[in-house]
C-alpha atoms as one frame of an Amber mdcrd trajectory, in Angstrom:
protein
 -33.996 -74.026 -23.273 -30.908 -72.303 -24.625 -27.662 -73.771 -25.874 -24.757
 -71.652 -24.749 -22.163 -71.781 -27.609 -19.504 -69.212 -27.917 -18.364 -67.704
 -31.309 -14.963 -69.280 -31.004 -16.581 -72.693 -31.338 -18.671 -71.619 -34.390
 -17.640 -72.280 -38.072 -16.227 -69.290 -39.797 -19.186 -68.884 -42.168 -21.545
 -68.681 -39.261 -19.336 -66.066 -37.508 -19.084 -63.958 -40.600 -22.979 -64.032
 -40.917 -23.172 -63.038 -37.219 -20.829 -60.168 -37.528 -22.662 -58.776 -40.564
 -26.096 -59.066 -39.021 -25.498 -58.025 -35.303 -22.499 -55.852 -34.645 -23.237
 -55.835 -30.865 -21.175 -57.733 -28.222 -19.956 -60.541 -30.659 -19.783 -63.257
 -27.889 -22.903 -62.497 -26.150 -25.311 -61.724 -28.904 -23.482 -64.048 -31.244
 -24.514 -66.846 -28.745 -28.086 -65.618 -28.986 -28.061 -65.665 -32.754 -26.645
 -69.199 -32.924 -29.258 -70.292 -30.358 -32.064 -68.905 -32.583 -30.444 -70.459
 -35.565 -30.261 -73.960 -33.971 -33.783 -73.645 -32.741 -35.243 -72.636 -36.141
 -33.145 -75.294 -37.986 -33.315 -78.211 -35.737 -36.240 -77.269 -33.418 -38.539
 -80.035 -34.376 -35.773 -82.729 -34.040 -34.901 -81.399 -30.691 -38.543 -81.537
 -29.532 -38.905 -85.189 -30.759 -35.626 -86.154 -28.946 -37.031 -84.470 -25.655
 -40.213 -86.365 -26.088 -38.447 -89.526 -26.606 -36.208 -89.110 -23.687 -39.117
 -88.114 -21.457 -37.351 -85.023 -20.225 -39.338 -82.144 -18.918 -37.649 -78.726
 -19.588 -38.973 -75.285 -18.547 -37.815 -72.479 -20.738 -37.013 -69.190 -18.864
 -36.435 -67.324 -22.144 -37.740 -67.944 -25.587 -36.931 -66.073 -28.831 -39.414
 -66.293 -31.728 -40.067 -64.277 -34.794 -43.767 -63.959 -33.758 -46.283 -65.348
 -31.346 -49.784 -66.259 -32.249 -53.154 -65.460 -30.727 -53.684 -67.042 -27.465
 -50.156 -66.458 -26.223 -49.833 -65.482 -22.640 -47.391 -65.033 -19.737 -48.528
 -65.574 -15.973 -47.169 -63.414 -13.144 -46.234 -66.822 -11.523 -43.989 -67.391
 -14.576 -42.345 -64.030 -14.481 -38.902 -65.554 -15.069 -40.431 -66.437 -18.457
 -39.935 -63.756 -21.018 -40.355 -63.045 -24.715 -36.964 -62.122 -26.189 -36.313
 -60.271 -29.519 -34.511 -62.055 -32.310 -31.167 -60.343 -31.689 -31.447 -60.936
 -27.958 -31.250 -57.290 -27.073 -34.689 -56.790 -25.569 -37.120 -58.950 -23.556
 -40.842 -58.467 -22.713 -42.712 -59.794 -19.740 -43.027 -59.366 -16.038 -40.382
 -57.492 -14.010 -39.924 -55.938 -10.809 -38.082 -52.609 -10.528 -39.509 -51.651
  -7.178 -36.758 -51.516  -4.554 -39.169 -52.201  -1.650 -40.003 -55.603  -3.227
 -43.535 -55.318  -2.159 -44.666 -58.280  -4.324 -46.001 -56.028  -7.129 -44.767
 -56.216 -10.591 -44.995 -54.286 -13.897 -45.176 -55.406 -17.499 -43.008 -54.117
 -20.179 -39.861 -54.285 -22.364 -36.387 -54.006 -20.869 -32.786 -54.377 -22.068
 -31.626 -58.050 -21.934 -27.939 -57.357 -21.164 -25.299 -59.408 -19.337 -25.240
 -56.794 -16.553 -28.590 -57.231 -14.875 -28.316 -53.741 -13.164 -28.117 -52.144
 -16.633 -31.306 -53.780 -17.784 -33.470 -50.723 -17.494 -37.112 -50.801 -18.716
 -37.760 -49.023 -21.981 -41.512 -49.305 -22.073 -44.204 -50.364 -19.587 -47.843
 -51.268 -20.157 -50.335 -48.728 -18.732 -47.630 -46.249 -17.992 -46.056 -48.497
 -15.183 -49.201 -49.830 -13.669 -48.289 -52.340 -10.851 -50.045 -55.671 -10.696
 -49.928 -58.635  -8.321 -48.339 -62.086  -8.876 -51.773 -63.320  -9.886 -51.756
 -61.454 -13.101 -51.608 -62.485 -16.907 -50.552 -60.758 -20.002 -52.409 -62.275
 -22.822 -52.783 -61.907 -26.629 -56.540 -62.764 -26.659 -58.144 -64.532 -29.594
 -60.129 -61.282 -30.430 -56.771 -59.584 -31.069 -56.333 -57.483 -27.835 -53.166
 -57.641 -25.842 -54.516 -57.487 -22.359 -53.072 -57.267 -18.776 -55.476 -58.846
 -16.320 -54.913 -58.667 -12.496 -57.257 -60.943 -10.360 -59.773 -61.113 -13.183
 -59.824 -57.375 -13.793 -58.634 -55.885 -17.031 -56.163 -53.187 -15.850 -54.679
 -52.310 -19.498 -55.453 -53.284 -23.023 -54.287 -52.267 -26.467 -57.982 -51.922
 -27.441 -57.369 -53.674 -30.878 -60.421 -55.932 -30.593 -61.702 -56.874 -34.038
 -59.018 -55.033 -36.024 -57.604 -58.287 -37.502 -54.557 -58.890 -35.265 -53.019
 -62.129 -35.999 -49.745 -62.286 -34.126 -47.323 -60.206 -31.920 -43.528 -59.768
 -32.230 -40.808 -58.004 -30.316 -38.669 -56.402 -32.991 -34.869 -56.027 -32.753
 -35.255 -52.318 -32.169 -37.301 -52.801 -29.031 -40.727 -52.216 -30.551 -43.509
 -54.510 -29.580 -45.880 -54.821 -32.571 -49.333 -56.431 -33.196 -49.343 -57.645
 -36.940 -52.403 -58.174 -39.078 -52.559 -59.984 -42.412 -49.651 -59.057 -44.796
 -47.474 -57.859 -41.972 -49.597 -54.896 -41.450 -48.971 -53.050 -38.216 -52.113
 -52.630 -36.156 -50.595 -51.489 -32.922 -47.014 -50.740 -31.710 -45.417 -49.779
 -28.468 -43.451 -46.955 -30.171 -46.678 -45.139 -30.494 -47.202 -44.920 -26.757
 -43.921 -44.258 -25.095 -43.583 -44.025 -21.353 -40.337 -42.458 -20.058 -37.828
 -43.588 -22.942 -37.327 -42.986 -26.655 -35.360 -45.651 -28.407 -33.505 -45.018
 -31.696 -36.031 -44.476 -34.588 -38.843 -43.658 -32.109 -40.771 -40.320 -32.309
 -42.737 -38.301 -29.900 -45.828 -36.419 -31.280 -48.465 -34.288 -29.765 -50.260
 -34.863 -27.256 -48.029 -37.617 -25.900 -45.322 -36.971 -23.221 -42.686 -38.800
 -21.332 -43.064 -39.309 -17.644 -40.622 -40.967 -15.174 -41.877 -44.330 -13.665
 -43.922 -44.441 -10.377 -41.916 -44.044  -7.202 -43.450 -45.678  -4.139 -46.787
 -45.650  -6.021 -46.567 -41.931  -6.454 -46.759 -40.497  -9.892 -43.801 -38.167
 -10.857 -44.456 -34.350 -11.008 -42.036 -34.089 -13.919 -42.780 -34.761 -17.679
 -41.352 -34.112 -21.115 -44.133 -32.769 -23.293 -44.367 -31.661 -26.844 -46.605
 -28.764 -27.583 -48.808 -27.865 -30.518 -45.931 -25.961 -32.053 -43.638 -29.011
 -31.814 -41.546 -27.345 -29.008 -40.187 -29.651 -26.429 -40.421 -28.703 -22.739
 -39.706 -30.103 -19.416 -42.480 -29.133 -16.985 -43.222 -29.667 -13.237 -46.885
 -30.345 -12.347 -48.064 -29.291 -15.791 -47.628 -25.528 -14.926 -43.974 -24.761
 -14.563 -41.581 -24.950 -17.444 -37.952 -25.172 -16.487 -36.398 -26.114 -19.934
 -37.536 -25.936 -23.545 -36.232 -26.257 -27.041 -36.780 -22.559 -27.790 -38.131
 -22.812 -31.433 -38.507 -19.510 -33.352 -41.903 -17.891 -33.332 -42.561 -18.842
 -36.947 -41.017 -22.416 -36.688 -43.472 -25.217 -36.350 -42.308 -28.839 -35.845
 -44.396 -32.002 -36.459 -42.507 -34.412 -34.171 -39.388 -35.061 -32.005 -37.322
 -37.999 -33.186 -34.404 -39.727 -31.617 -31.828 -41.239 -33.982 -29.453 -44.169
 -33.584 -26.460 -41.813 -33.974 -27.294 -40.036 -30.642 -29.256 -37.078 -32.112
 -32.464 -35.587 -30.696 -34.119 -33.562 -33.316 -37.373 -31.621 -34.091 -38.759
 -32.361 -37.486 -41.020 -30.155 -39.571 -43.723 -31.040 -42.064 -41.094 -31.232
 -44.944 -38.830 -33.645 -43.029 -36.219 -30.965 -42.281 -34.493 -30.772 -38.854
 -35.378 -27.371 -37.241 -33.711 -28.043 -33.894 -31.403 -30.669 -32.576 -29.148
 -31.786 -29.722 -26.578 -34.621 -29.924 -24.751 -36.804 -27.535 -20.987 -36.222
 -26.981 -20.287 -39.696 -28.515 -22.229 -38.547 -31.773 -21.479 -40.910 -34.715
 -19.114 -42.909 -32.537 -19.160 -46.403 -34.474 -18.259 -48.239 -31.248 -21.499
 -47.225 -29.549 -24.411 -49.358 -30.760 -26.956 -48.829 -28.018 -28.513 -45.488
 -27.052 -31.768 -44.173 -25.529 -33.243 -40.872 -24.526 -34.794 -41.037 -20.967
 -36.511 -38.608 -18.561 -35.321 -39.577 -15.115 -36.952 -39.377 -11.724 -34.887
 -36.247 -10.945 -36.654 -34.323 -13.780 -33.779 -34.090 -16.160 -33.608 -35.388
 -19.731 -30.582 -37.382 -20.704 -29.246 -39.351 -23.795 -27.588 -42.628 -22.463
 -25.027 -44.660 -24.472 -23.895 -48.179 -23.659 -20.254 -48.527 -22.702 -19.145
 -52.063 -23.934 -15.941 -51.865 -21.880 -17.302 -50.793 -18.533 -20.575 -52.760
 -19.221 -22.726 -49.818 -17.987 -24.757 -46.791 -19.345 -22.989 -43.347 -19.326
 -24.599 -39.942 -19.949 -23.822 -38.288 -23.300 -26.079 -35.275 -22.872 -28.489
 -33.724 -20.480 -30.960 -30.887 -20.961 -30.428 -29.056 -17.680 -26.713 -28.919
 -17.178 -27.000 -27.586 -13.575 -29.154 -30.339 -11.903 -29.958 -27.909  -9.076
 -31.867 -25.711 -11.473 -34.424 -28.498 -12.093 -37.615 -27.077 -10.480 -38.283
 -28.573  -7.105 -35.224 -30.895  -7.442 -34.902 -31.335  -3.694 -38.537 -31.103
  -2.586 -40.019 -29.137   0.182 -38.155 -27.125   2.729 -34.876 -27.967   1.026
 -32.382 -26.312  -1.301 -29.956 -27.941  -3.725 -26.140 -27.172  -3.759 -23.095
 -28.709  -5.316 -20.809 -30.479  -2.759 -17.459 -31.715  -4.245 -19.037 -31.476
  -7.672 -22.177 -33.580  -6.661 -25.701 -31.884  -6.331 -26.674 -32.401  -2.706
 -29.989 -31.632  -0.912 -29.938 -29.712   2.358 -32.656 -28.516   4.693 -33.461
 -24.888   4.971 -33.588 -25.306   8.805 -33.056 -27.870  11.487 -36.009 -27.187
  13.766 -39.007 -24.952  14.059 -37.425 -22.327  16.248 -33.767 -22.240  15.214
 -32.638 -21.968  11.534 -29.334 -23.447  10.655 -29.326 -23.157   6.787 -27.154
 -25.798   5.095 -27.654 -28.796   7.367 -27.176 -31.757   5.097 -30.314 -33.951
   4.755 -29.829 -37.429   6.148 -33.392 -38.685   4.877 -35.746 -37.913   2.097
 -37.693 -35.152   3.877 -37.071 -31.973   5.916 -39.206 -30.734   8.719 -41.972
 -28.245   8.109 -41.282 -24.582   8.949 -42.752 -23.186  12.266 -45.892 -21.131
  12.092 -44.412 -17.565  11.880 -47.771 -16.056  12.688 -47.487 -17.245  16.334
 -44.005 -16.124  17.166 -41.672 -13.120  16.965 -39.845 -13.560  13.743 -36.581
 -12.458  12.144 -34.911 -12.735   8.701 -32.217 -15.367   7.905 -29.966 -14.506
   5.090 -28.852 -17.239   2.479 -26.295 -15.952   0.039 -26.022 -17.248  -3.573
 -29.377 -18.745  -3.095 -32.699 -18.689  -5.070 -35.879 -19.657  -3.289 -39.239
 -20.333  -4.995 -42.689 -21.480  -3.944 -44.007 -25.015  -4.717 -47.531 -24.824
  -3.714 -48.653 -22.713  -5.419 -45.515 -22.305  -7.775 -46.265 -18.624  -8.330
 -44.159 -15.791  -6.726 -44.945 -12.025  -6.729 -42.385  -9.761  -8.212 -41.738
  -6.224  -6.901 -39.067  -3.735  -7.707 -36.888  -3.328  -4.630 -33.185  -3.357
  -3.846 -31.643  -5.907  -1.518 -32.225  -4.206   1.825 -35.660  -3.025   0.914
 -36.608  -6.507  -0.241 -35.569  -7.901   3.142 -37.452  -5.127   4.986 -40.560
  -5.485   2.910 -40.811  -9.267   3.682 -40.032  -8.771   7.297 -43.034  -6.233
   7.654 -45.407  -8.122   5.513 -47.278 -10.673   7.637 -48.158 -12.764   4.637
 -44.554 -13.011   3.373 -42.628 -16.158   4.234 -39.416 -15.755   2.178 -37.977
 -13.394  -0.526 -35.300 -13.556  -3.143 -33.456 -10.387  -4.401 -31.901 -10.945
  -7.722 -29.082  -8.532  -6.731 -28.016  -8.235 -10.271 -28.857  -4.558 -10.885
 -32.414  -5.282 -12.092 -34.057  -4.404  -8.724 -36.292  -7.450  -8.928 -37.486
  -8.849  -5.527 -39.566 -12.141  -5.594 -42.041 -12.429  -2.774 -43.198 -15.899
  -1.553 -46.504 -16.058   0.308 -46.489 -19.876   0.862 -44.544 -21.897   3.392
 -44.163 -24.720   1.039 -40.780 -23.552  -0.601 -37.698 -25.040  -2.138 -34.610
 -23.487  -3.912 -31.045 -23.981  -5.117 -27.601 -22.466  -4.292 -25.220 -21.336
  -6.988 -21.865 -20.132  -5.890 -21.464 -18.014  -9.081 -24.905 -16.448  -8.732
 -25.520 -13.061  -7.184 -29.122 -13.709  -5.810 -29.574 -13.308  -1.992 -32.624
 -14.936  -0.326 -34.180 -13.989   2.992 -36.194 -16.580   5.042 -38.497 -15.595
   7.806 -37.856 -17.696  10.941 -39.099 -17.760  14.582 -37.016 -16.327  17.394
 -39.037 -16.701  20.660 -42.659 -17.836  21.008 -45.051 -15.145  22.063 -45.579
 -15.605  25.740 -45.865 -13.552  28.865 -43.632 -14.343  31.815 -45.323 -14.967
  35.055 -42.796 -12.713  36.836 -44.220  -9.802  34.972 -47.562 -10.071  36.498
 -48.837  -7.322  38.808 -47.550  -8.071  42.376 -50.691  -6.593  43.729 -52.630
  -9.506  42.461 -51.313 -11.444  45.387 -52.907  -9.013  47.896 -55.673 -11.505
  48.346 -53.374 -14.212  49.284 -51.588 -12.027  51.832 -54.917 -11.465  53.669
 -55.243 -15.140  54.485 -54.776 -16.160  58.141 -51.242 -17.367  59.074 -50.375
 -20.879  60.019 -50.366 -19.816  63.714 -53.862 -18.437  63.468 -55.058 -21.541
  61.660 -53.725 -23.868  64.259 -55.531 -21.816  66.989 -58.897 -21.630  65.418
 -58.974 -25.098  63.880 -62.622 -26.196  63.753 -64.764 -28.488  61.662 -65.985
 -25.667  59.499 -62.418 -24.525  58.516 -61.524 -28.118  57.624 -64.613 -28.499
  55.389 -63.892 -25.167  53.646 -60.315 -26.228  53.092 -61.117 -29.671  51.727
 -63.751 -28.104  49.425 -61.270 -25.456  48.146 -58.764 -28.317  47.426 -61.318
 -30.472  45.642 -62.631 -27.594  43.516 -59.156 -26.473  42.636 -58.057 -29.927
  41.732 -61.230 -30.551  39.679 -60.809 -27.353  37.801 -57.058 -28.000  37.236
 -57.882 -31.619  36.020 -60.698 -30.420  33.757 -58.497 -27.620  32.342 -55.758
 -30.137  31.595 -58.254 -32.378  29.877 -59.607 -29.435  27.724 -56.034 -28.317
  26.855 -55.071 -31.920  25.699 -58.323 -32.213  23.666 -57.775 -28.878  22.122
 -54.141 -29.658  21.229 -55.122 -33.016  19.712 -57.933 -31.537  17.685 -55.754
 -28.515  16.497 -53.075 -30.971  15.454 -55.476 -33.053  13.389 -56.693 -29.911
  11.702 -53.173 -28.843  10.868 -52.327 -32.292   9.744 -55.381 -32.536   7.390
 -54.893 -29.110   5.985 -51.225 -29.807   5.273 -52.250 -32.786   3.331 -54.739
 -31.018   1.175 -53.171 -28.975  -1.565 -56.123 -26.462  -1.498 -55.186 -25.597
   2.156 -51.541 -25.126   1.661 -51.848 -21.383   1.242 -54.016 -19.530   3.688
 -54.024 -16.472   1.500 -54.923 -18.516  -1.676 -56.835 -16.697  -4.271 -60.408
 -18.402  -4.339 -60.292 -18.026  -8.114 -57.064 -20.148  -8.432 -57.645 -22.299
 -11.482 -54.877 -24.776 -11.521 -55.985 -28.352 -11.570 -55.066 -30.079  -8.307
 -54.480 -33.809  -7.784 -55.845 -35.196  -4.502 -55.536 -38.531  -2.708 -58.532
 -40.548  -1.682 -57.857 -39.703   1.989 -57.829 -35.976   1.110 -61.142 -36.333
  -0.704 -62.556 -38.060   2.435 -61.355 -35.126   4.539 -63.009 -32.553   2.140
 -66.443 -34.435   2.129 -66.444 -35.469   5.733 -66.310 -39.105   4.741 -68.832
 -38.580   1.958 -71.506 -37.521   4.468 -73.527 -35.092   2.291 -74.776 -36.896
  -0.775 -76.308 -34.739  -3.498 -77.089 -37.523  -6.029 -75.863 -40.890  -7.209
 -72.167 -40.913  -6.495 -72.145 -37.123  -6.067 -71.094 -35.757  -2.686 -70.665
 -32.151  -1.310 -67.450 -31.101   0.262 -65.871 -27.858   1.700 -62.280 -26.785
   0.995 -60.122 -25.370   3.889 -60.670 -21.982   2.482 -64.538 -22.424   2.875
 -65.119 -22.857  -0.892 -67.798 -25.540  -1.445 -67.141 -28.209  -4.068 -68.730
 -31.351  -5.395 -66.908 -34.709  -5.623 -68.148 -37.082  -8.236 -67.077 -40.794
  -7.816 -66.459 -42.539 -10.968 -67.420 -46.244 -10.543 -66.239 -48.849 -12.921
 -63.617 -46.742 -14.731 -60.887 -48.783 -16.338 -58.219 -46.416 -17.505 -54.511
 -46.067 -17.142 -53.120 -43.141 -15.202 -51.791 -41.639 -18.371 -55.087 -41.763
 -20.137 -57.019 -40.491 -17.164 -54.678 -37.480 -16.591 -54.803 -36.732 -20.281
 -58.649 -36.700 -20.400 -58.809 -34.724 -17.008 -56.305 -32.130 -18.326 -58.351
 -31.669 -21.395 -61.559 -31.159 -19.338 -59.805 -28.963 -16.933 -58.760 -26.669
 -19.618 -62.355 -25.818 -20.529 -63.614 -22.341 -19.380 -67.024 -21.235 -20.162
 -69.840 -19.302 -18.455 -72.231 -22.185 -18.905 -69.886 -24.969 -17.840 -69.057
 -26.193 -14.342 -65.439 -25.784 -13.717 -63.347 -28.771 -12.792 -61.256 -28.112
  -9.723 -59.230 -31.273  -9.262 -59.112 -35.099  -9.395 -58.121 -38.185  -7.525
 -56.552 -41.206  -9.351 -55.825 -44.281  -7.333 -56.081 -47.883  -8.349 -59.402
 -48.401  -6.700 -60.573 -44.663  -6.534 -61.132 -42.319  -9.474 -62.898 -38.955
  -8.406 -63.465 -35.647 -10.080 -63.842 -32.443  -8.065 -66.252 -29.724  -9.459
 -67.301 -26.372  -8.266 -70.552 -26.318  -6.322 -73.697 -24.929  -7.904 -76.228
 -23.990  -5.241 -79.636 -24.199  -6.965 -79.191 -27.823  -8.027 -80.117 -29.535
 -11.155 -82.766 -29.097 -13.809 -84.156 -32.260 -12.673 -84.855 -30.784  -9.317
 -86.974 -28.076 -10.955 -88.868 -30.511 -13.158 -89.605 -32.565 -10.033 -91.507
 -29.695  -8.423 -95.310 -29.414  -8.499 -96.677 -27.721 -11.492 -97.622 -24.533
  -9.676 -93.950 -24.035  -8.391 -92.514 -24.878 -11.927 -94.596 -21.933 -13.249
 -92.567 -19.614 -11.176 -89.892 -19.720 -13.975 -91.313 -17.573 -16.842 -90.948
 -18.237 -20.531 -87.942 -15.890 -20.931 -86.132 -17.722 -18.205 -86.838 -21.119
 -19.817 -85.471 -19.857 -23.052 -82.474 -18.376 -21.289 -81.736 -21.818 -19.646
 -82.054 -23.470 -23.080 -79.679 -20.957 -24.750 -77.100 -21.393 -21.922 -77.161
 -25.194 -22.493 -76.838 -24.752 -26.370 -73.995 -22.320 -25.907 -72.219 -24.701
 -23.617 -72.483 -27.545 -26.241 -71.413 -25.156 -28.971 -68.185 -24.368 -27.031
 -67.457 -28.057 -26.394 -68.085 -29.088 -30.066 -66.563 -26.285 -31.962 -64.455
 -23.964 -29.885 -62.143 -26.259 -27.843 -58.880 -27.537 -29.245 -60.518 -30.869
 -29.881 -64.167 -31.696 -30.019 -65.507 -32.753 -26.676 -68.721 -34.499 -26.821
 -70.917 -34.554 -23.786 -72.090 -37.999 -24.382 -74.555 -38.083 -21.352 -76.924
 -35.038 -21.669 -79.624 -35.284 -19.182 -81.503 -33.233 -16.523 -79.104 -34.253
 -13.721 -76.121 -32.846 -15.648 -77.680 -29.347 -16.118 -77.280 -27.177 -12.923
 -78.747 -23.792 -12.179 -77.002 -21.079 -10.201 -78.556 -18.276  -8.077 -79.488
 -16.392 -11.141 -80.857 -19.363 -13.009 -77.902 -19.393 -15.295 -77.565 -22.912
 -16.758 -74.174 -24.712 -16.156 -73.396 -27.990 -17.933 -71.618 -30.794 -16.097
 -70.535 -34.324 -16.624 -69.212 -33.472 -20.267 -66.632 -35.745 -21.700 -66.965
 -38.452 -19.103 -67.938 -41.043 -21.760 -64.094 -41.213 -22.551 -63.429 -41.921
 -18.813 -66.093 -44.496 -18.581 -64.979 -46.230 -21.624 -68.055 -45.857 -23.726
 -67.620 -46.824 -27.350 -69.267 -44.560 -29.894 -68.871 -47.239 -32.363 -71.725
 -49.144 -30.698 -74.051 -46.305 -31.502 -75.492 -45.670 -34.967 -74.516 -42.043
 -34.632 -71.610 -40.161 -33.211 -71.567 -38.681 -29.748 -71.815 -35.015 -31.041
 -74.895 -36.029 -33.137 -76.235 -37.817 -30.103 -75.892 -34.553 -28.157 -77.949
 -32.774 -30.660 -80.751 -35.335 -30.371 -80.645 -35.243 -26.595 -80.699 -31.448
 -26.653 -83.835 -31.444 -28.770 -85.540 -33.813 -26.141 -84.378 -31.644 -23.179
 -85.528 -28.493 -25.007 -89.058 -29.831 -25.224 -88.977 -30.801 -21.618 -88.063
 -27.260 -20.713 -90.733 -25.676 -22.875 -93.554 -27.951 -21.534 -92.161 -28.206
 -17.976 -92.853 -31.934 -18.101 -90.524 -34.657 -17.105 -92.094 -37.213 -19.419
 -93.284 -36.225 -22.946 -93.547 -39.781 -24.265 -97.058 -40.009 -25.916 -97.223
 -36.341 -26.576 -97.815 -35.226 -30.032 -96.600 -31.919 -31.540-100.237 -30.885
 -31.532-100.543 -31.517 -27.848 -97.221 -29.761 -27.160 -98.710 -26.710 -28.907
-101.832 -26.854 -26.793 -99.719 -27.223 -23.695 -98.065 -23.961 -24.376-100.851
 -22.005 -26.312-102.815 -21.169 -23.257 -99.880 -19.065 -21.993 -99.656 -17.039
 -25.177-101.928 -14.312 -23.839 -99.549 -13.772 -20.970 -96.479 -13.063 -23.118
 -95.740 -10.607 -26.034 -95.780 -11.582 -29.672 -92.026 -11.328 -29.813 -91.593
 -13.733 -26.936 -94.102 -16.124 -28.370 -92.216 -16.149 -31.635 -89.036 -17.273
 -29.706 -91.053 -19.896 -28.009 -92.297 -21.258 -31.376 -88.829 -21.220 -32.971
 -87.475 -23.232 -29.931 -90.179 -25.793 -30.367 -89.547 -26.150 -34.116 -85.668
 -26.400 -33.626 -86.292 -29.000 -30.992 -88.178 -31.272 -33.405 -85.430 -30.700
 -36.061 -82.818 -31.771 -33.527 -84.732 -35.048 -33.104 -84.754 -35.910 -36.770
 -84.268 -39.706 -37.210 -81.569 -39.063 -39.754 -78.451 -37.587 -37.959 -77.107
 -35.786 -41.036 -80.209 -33.789 -41.423 -80.008 -32.499 -37.795 -78.782 -28.853
 -37.389 -75.458 -28.143 -35.989 -75.249 -26.816 -32.410 -73.983 -23.520 -33.858
 -77.277 -23.168 -35.855 -79.346 -24.149 -32.822 -77.719 -21.307 -30.826 -78.536
 -18.822 -33.666 -82.059 -19.891 -33.888 -82.602 -19.641 -30.107 -81.094 -16.180
 -30.142 -83.270 -15.121 -32.966 -80.534 -14.591 -35.562 -81.687 -17.338 -37.773
 -85.155 -18.453 -38.925 -86.283 -22.062 -38.846 -88.690 -23.950 -41.149 -91.465
 -25.990 -39.668 -90.441 -29.448 -38.376 -90.065 -32.264 -40.891 -92.609 -35.208
 -40.958 -89.707 -37.650 -40.695 -88.602 -36.468 -37.288 -88.080 -39.247 -34.804
 -90.445 -37.600 -32.284 -93.228 -37.378 -34.923 -92.664 -41.089 -35.809 -92.628
 -42.375 -32.304 -95.899 -40.706 -31.348 -97.639 -41.264 -34.666 -99.565 -37.844
 -35.028-101.121 -36.041 -37.681 -98.295 -33.852 -38.727-100.225 -31.438 -41.006
-102.832 -30.748 -38.273-100.260 -29.907 -35.665 -98.447 -27.478 -38.054-101.826
 -25.833 -39.085-102.353 -24.971 -35.342 -98.797 -23.768 -35.084 -99.148 -21.484
 -38.053-102.664 -20.261 -36.875-101.280 -19.431 -33.446
């Protein structure tokens, strides 16, 4: 319950304190401060009076310095919010969805008088939507958790870190405090689409516009390793950056209260900056930096007179030059000073460039391969491909550029720079967009249909009607009418009618089937370019329906939660369904991007992914020979078909893949689940590792183990190496002595050099299984041993394998040395 008291009614002393403490909107925020003052000073007396009077009051806003463990807000109480002490910010449930579909987000927003200006500044889980049956709760274990219908959809993951309370600070930062006001977690360290004054952006975090119609934005503001800021589209097209020098390295991007966005190096010096046009204007007290849904980065300032936000700076001055600004089959142009989206054409057969778009989409282009085509000229226009966003450049003048595209059956459109450079950009995808600039010299050419390919019936050979001319005339028919002629006539009519009906049915069925095929392929990003390079490595995001199309509704199951699929360009893939994954879209995309950036001969390549609230799927390349588990499951006589050298090559491949993940990637990627099912063999029996890094997606906590995931990888590799050497699925109960005997009978069939490699592999396997993780070799040392570049001592008696099987270690080593 708030008491609304204006500053005019306040004592002068209180007003002076208020003006000194909060120089923002004196009447509004002064009222808030006075309310907080009354609540803190006389709160107990007011509560006692309310209890005595027997009144029941429900608070829609409450302002407290901090909230204790156990605090929660229910989705059914979404009008209830947690307000900062100065009244500028509020935290709780809100609905910024224009469709009003009953879903809500949880986050922090401005708590201003003008409700339309109360934009969200931070959202939990990157804007994840929840139902009214949700709760945001500061649990007794110290986690701030968002729960929807009993399922945890987001958490600060601060369990057991000593969190004692939470507070919404006056600068808009939501903080979890420990003892002694120690900050355990803060929203400033996980920005969504806005930076507030004093907030920084550091690698690998990024800003991304909020969800639109449950679809994640293609745009993001990223900060790279060098500290350079960049606006990117779909993670592979950069259309603006801060352009740091080649020797300049920044540590973070920081937004200041005076309206300056700067890049700060390790010494604290500003190496690049941009400022708002109202820089250091003392009348402006509220600012923020935001990436908007249109892909532009802007600094906003609060206009206290107009009671609205106004733009003080934007990264891309010409909004039309934001990549993909108007989407597919559209181009952006300025109409009376306002960027307007127009369709490239009105229908599939007749292009009328410049028709203003009345809805959010334009029609797809006609299939130029099935019609006679011509080139439409669009002056002052630049066109570019969206899927894929890569054009081919050739050196041709304007007329030659047009002729080249017209004569190339794979060319859909072309843009001539027309600036003397002779550059002609060829687009071989029908999924294109563009922009028009009246001051630009570029000219684009778009291939369109003129007349469908058809043959006129009138052009048929007149002699084909000779047979019909030989038929009897009506006069003869009337004269020779008989029961035979009647039967023949009826039979001909029936047969012709049946054939016509059957032909129409076949035509309708073919048309429906073809339409479904085209619709399915148009929905699947992999099928959007018929000439797509099969080695195209960009990571593609798919919807769940698209994955169902690829896998024929998960028909061909290869293993637990693993299904085979085929892309429209006939490339086989494997879809791995991740069950019980609880991760925000931001975290999921960050992990998937990291895994997709790995490239190694012994790793299975990640092709794409699907992220939906109920479906998380990874798409890998298909490896035909299957898993190592399949080989170990074969009868012994079939397993012996793989000789010792091939076994050692498989082991080396696995070790090299682990070495790449542990030490050659930008950050160490532990496999976390090394087992036979995750080692695949191609046609040449080259080992390829899959399933790496998934422990991050599955939420496994390495703290629950007595060893780290990389150390665990070494142990599991040692076990796997023994399985490969013995050809046995289960070696529990085997002693080193028995392992040597299992392999010794094959010594006569191999050379001494090869046998030395087998013995080295057996020894390093036992070293990998040492019960003390710090005594295990690194994976790099394991690779050198298996390659013969490093010798290895005999296994230690304290190896976990030795202890588990309780064997006579000295005896086993004597046999090994004697052999």
